[in-house]
ROKOL-124503 format. One record per residue (C-alpha): residue number from 1; residue in one letter; x, z negated, y. Coordinates in steps of 0.1 Angstrom, whole numbers. Each point is the difference from the previous one (the first is absolute). Layout:
REM ROKOL-124503
  vexfi  pati   east     up  north
    NUM     A      X      Z      Y
...
END
This chain:
REM ROKOL-124503
  vexfi  pati   east     up  north
      1     M   -792   -426    771
      2     F     10    -37      8
      3     Y     -8    -24    -27
      4     F     -1    -42     10
      5     I      1    -31    -17
      6     V    -15    -23     15
      7     N      3    -42     -4
      8     K    -28    -10     22
      9     R     12    -32     -3
     10     S     37     -3      6
     11     G      7    -18     34
     12     S    -33    -26    -12
     13     G    -20     26     12
     14     K     24     22     22
     15     G     -4     30    -21
     16     A    -32     10      6
     17     Q     -5     -1     32
     18     T     36     20      4
     19     W    -18     28    -24
     20     N    -26      2     24
     21     E     28      6     27
     22     I     13     28    -19
     23     M    -34     18    -13
     24     E     -5      1     37
     25     V     33     20      5
     26     L      1     23    -35
     27     D    -38     12     22
     28     A     12      2     30
     29     E     32     24    -14
     30     H    -24     21    -27
     31     V     19    -14    -27
     32     S    -18      7    -36
     33     Y      6    -27    -20
     34     K     -8    -26    -32
     35     A     -5    -36     -4
     36     W      1    -30    -30
     37     V     -6    -38     11
     38     T     19    -20    -23
     39     E    -22    -26    -16
     40     Y     17    -25    -23
     41     A     47     -4     -2
     42     G     16     32    -17
     43     H    -29     20      7
     44     A     25     23     23
     45     V     27      7    -27
     46     T    -35     12    -19
     47     L    -13     22     34
     48     A     36     14      8
     49     G      3     12    -41
     50     E    -29     17      9
     51     I      4     19     30
     52     C     36     17     -5
     53     E    -16      9    -30
     54     K    -23     27     12
     55     E      8     36     14
     56     D     15     -3     31
     57     D     36     17      6
     58     D      0    -28     31
     59     I    -10    -36     -4
     60     C      2    -12     32
     61     L     -7    -39    -13
     62     V     -7    -33     20
     63     A     -5    -36     -4
     64     V    -15    -18     20
     65     G     13    -40     -2
     66     G     25    -22     -1
     67     D     31      0    -21
     68     G    -14    -10    -38
     69     T    -24     34      7
     70     V     26     20      5
     71     N     23    -12    -31
     72     E    -34      5    -16
     73     V     -5     35      9
     74     I     36      8     -5
     75     N      1    -13    -35
     76     G    -29     24     -7
     77     M      7     29     10
     78     T     14     31    -21
     79     H      8     39      6
     80     F     22    -18     34
     81     E     13     40      6
     82     R    -33      5     10
     83     V     -5    -34     21
     84     R      5    -10     35
     85     F     -9    -33      6
     86     G     -9    -16     34
     87     V    -10    -37     11
     88     I    -27    -17     23
     89     P     16    -36     -2
     90     T    -29    -29      2
     91     G     20    -25    -17
     92     S     19    -35      5
     93     G     26      9     -4
     94     N     10     37      4
     95     D     38      7     -5
     96     F     -7     38    -14
     97     A    -16      6     32
     98     R     22    -23     17
     99     G     31     22    -19
    100     L    -13     34      9
    101     D     -6    -13     37
    102     L    -33     13     -2
    103     S    -26    -14     34
    104     A    -24    -32      0
    105     D    -23     27     15
    106     A    -22     12    -33
    107     S    -10     29     23
    108     V     29     14      9
    109     N     20    -12    -40
    110     M    -28     28     -8
    111     Q      8     25     26
    112     R     35      1    -10
    113     I    -21      3    -41
    114     I    -15     32     12
    115     A     31     15     21
    116     C     24     -5    -26
    117     S    -21     16    -26
    118     R     -7     28     18
    119     L     43      6     -4
    120     A     16     14    -26
    121     R     12    -24    -33
    122     E     34      4      2
    123     E     -7    -11     44
    124     N    -14    -34    -15
    125     R     21    -33     -3
    126     R     13     -5    -39
    127     M      4    -37    -10
    128     D     13    -15    -29
    129     L    -18    -20    -22
    130     G      8    -32    -27
    131     E     -7     -5    -28
    132     V      3    -35    -23
    133     S     -1      4    -38
    134     F     -7    -44    -16
    135     T      3    -15    -34
    136     G    -41      0     -4
    137     G    -10     25     23
    138     E    -15     24    -19
    139     K     16     32     24
    140     P     25     -2     31
    141     R    -24     -4     34
    142     L      8     16     31
    143     F     10    -16     34
    144     A      2     12     35
    145     V      8    -33     22
    146     S     22    -19    -27
    147     A     -2    -20    -35
    148     G     18    -37     -7
    149     I      2    -30    -20
    150     G      4    -35     12
    151     L    -18    -16     34
    152     D    -15     37     17
    153     A    -12     12    -33
    154     L    -18    -42     -6
    155     V    -12      7     41
    156     C    -14     31     -7
    157     K    -19    -15    -33
    158     K    -14    -25     18
    159     A    -16     15     36
    160     L    -17     24    -24
    161     T    -30    -27     -7
    162     S     13    -26     36
    163     R    -29    -10     19
    164     L     22     -5     26
    165     K      9     44      3
    166     D    -33      5      4
    167     F     -3    -23     29
    168     L     30      7     20
    169     N    -14     39     -4
    170     R    -31    -10     15
    171     L     29    -15     24
    172     H     16     35      5
    173     A     30    -26    -17
    174     G     -1     13    -35
    175     K     38      6     11
    176     L      4    -44     -5
    177     T    -10      1    -32
    178     Y     31     10    -18
    179     V     18    -24     27
    180     I    -21    -30    -11
    181     L      1      4    -39
    182     T     35      6      3
    183     V     10    -34      6
    184     Q    -24    -12    -19
    185     S     10     17    -33
    186     L     41     -4      9
    187     F      3    -34    -12
    188     S    -25     -2    -25
    189     M     16     31    -22
    190     Q     25      1    -27
    191     T     33     23      5
    192     M     13     20    -28
    193     D     30      8    -12
    194     A      4     40     -5
    195     A     22     23    -11
    196     V      1     34     21
    197     H     11     35      1
    198     F      6     26     22
    199     D     -3     40     -9
    200     G      6    -17    -40
    201     K     42    -10     10
    202     G      9    -33     -3
    203     G    -26    -32      5
    204     R      4    -30     15
    205     S    -19    -30     -1
    206     L    -18    -18     25
    207     K     -6    -37     -1
    208     K    -30    -18     19
    209     T    -17     38     10
    210     I    -27     -9     18
    211     F    -12     36      2
    212     I     19     32      0
    213     A    -22     35     20
    214     A      2     29     -9
    215     M    -10     19     28
    216     N     -7     37     17
    217     F    -12     -8     38
    218     R     17    -24     14
    219     C    -24    -28      4
    220     E    -31    -14    -23
    221     G    -16    -33     -4
    222     G    -20      6     40
    223     G     35     20     16
    224     V     29    -29    -14
    225     P     34     22      5
    226     M     10     -4    -37
    227     A     22     33     -3
    228     P      4     -2     43
    229     D     17     44    -11
    230     A    -23     12    -28
    231     D     -4     39      1
    232     A    -35     10    -16
    233     A     17     31     -2
    234     D     40     -8    -12
    235     G     -8      6    -36
    236     K      9    -37    -10
    237     L    -21    -31      2
    238     S     19    -34     22
    239     V      5    -26    -22
    240     C     -3    -37     23
    241     S      6    -31    -24
    242     A     -1    -36     14
    243     S     16    -24    -29
    244     G     22    -32     -4
    245     I    -14     -9     36
    246     P     -7    -41     -1
    247     K    -41      0     11
    248     W      2    -22     24
    249     R     23     22     22
    250     T    -15     34    -11
    251     F    -31    -12     20
    252     F     21     -2     28
    253     C      9     38     -5
    254     L    -32     12      1
    255     P      1      1     38
    256     F     35     21     -6
    257     L    -18     25    -29
    258     V    -34      7     30
    259     A     29      7     18
    260     A     14     28    -20
    261     K     33    -25     -2
    262     H      2    -17    -30
    263     L     26     18    -15
    264     W     28    -13     25
    265     I    -11    -31    -27
    266     R     19     -5    -29
    267     G    -24      3    -33
    268     F    -25     24     20
    269     E     15     42    -17
    270     V    -12     31      5
    271     N      9     32    -21
    272     N     -4     35     -1
    273     V    -13     14    -28
    274     T    -17     29    -27
    275     E     -7    -30    -24
    276     C      0    -38     -4
    277     S     -6    -14    -40
    278     I     -8    -37      1
    279     R      3    -21    -23
    280     L    -13    -39      3
    281     K      3    -31    -18
    282     N    -35     -9      1
    283     P    -31     22     13
    284     M     -8      3     34
    285     V    -26     13     21
    286     L      3     39      4
    287     H    -20     19     31
    288     A     -3     38     10
    289     D    -16      3     35
    290     G    -14    -38      0
    291     E    -17     16    -31
    292     Y      6    -28    -30
    293     C     13     16    -24
    294     G      9    -35    -26
    295     D     28    -20     -7
    296     V     31     18    -16
    297     S     34    -11    -15
    298     Q     16     40     -7
    299     L     -5     26     30
    300     R     12     29     18
    301     F     -3     15     34
    302     R      5     39      9
    303     C     -4     19     29
    304     L    -17     37     -3
    305     P     14     22     26
    306     G    -25     20     24
    307     K    -29     -6    -28
    308     L    -26     -6     26
    309     C    -12     32     30
    310     V     -7    -23     31
    311     L    -25      7     24
    312     A     16    -18     27
    313     N     26     31     20
    314     P     23    -24     24
    315     H      0     27     20
    316     F    -31      6     13
    317     K    -14    -11     31
    318     E    -38     -8     11
END
């Protein structure tokens, strides 16, 4: 049995059109399924929790939406050992889908998901998840793509309510939202001094921190390769940071960041770790998979190795 959580509003309405295409595939393949449509922010968390409590030893749960919908579903999931997770991307960034190398064709993705569901669980792909705990948070937040503080988090917060994002989505250019908002935010944001500990070892100080991003996949923000060598199956997070760089020079670094050549520049670095603790002098914006979590001054990123079984087998051929 397939269980779908559908965000018809994702991608400025693209989700509704995509869901119609998926239903045609399901009917043609004679697949049994149930579907729920999200009605408000956070609804997918509740729906995922209810689905995971069903008396079913093999729950094939599929999210139809963007990275925000994926994040909500993952945070609502329980009994991970009984769940296999699939995604039909309909958002503007779609970094989760990019990380799994999913097709841009919804029908192709659905056919692959169906094929993967017919395999034994041990033949399906497993991936790590990240977890961020922070001051003021009731419980840790899971993330699949990335979580971070500073510039990338500020851009994600603005994108959630951006009219520009809706406009560009209608032109099928939603990725430009993040580029434009990054340039806009770069000169207005406040940098912050941070004390960082990797894997519980001796601390280090990052002066004038612009961002610290814990990456599970290599890209965030609609395809920006923050951690070019990140691997979501290596049991580690790739913590990318930028600090001590004058803002005017950072602007000229953006093309190198987009081209994955930023690690040649002094002030950028990536550390592959299982855990990272951060203490800030003053609060900064925190995001998890593009979802605003709050302004925090103390936080910890942690990798959860092989936590999620995904219906995206890299060996499956059309």
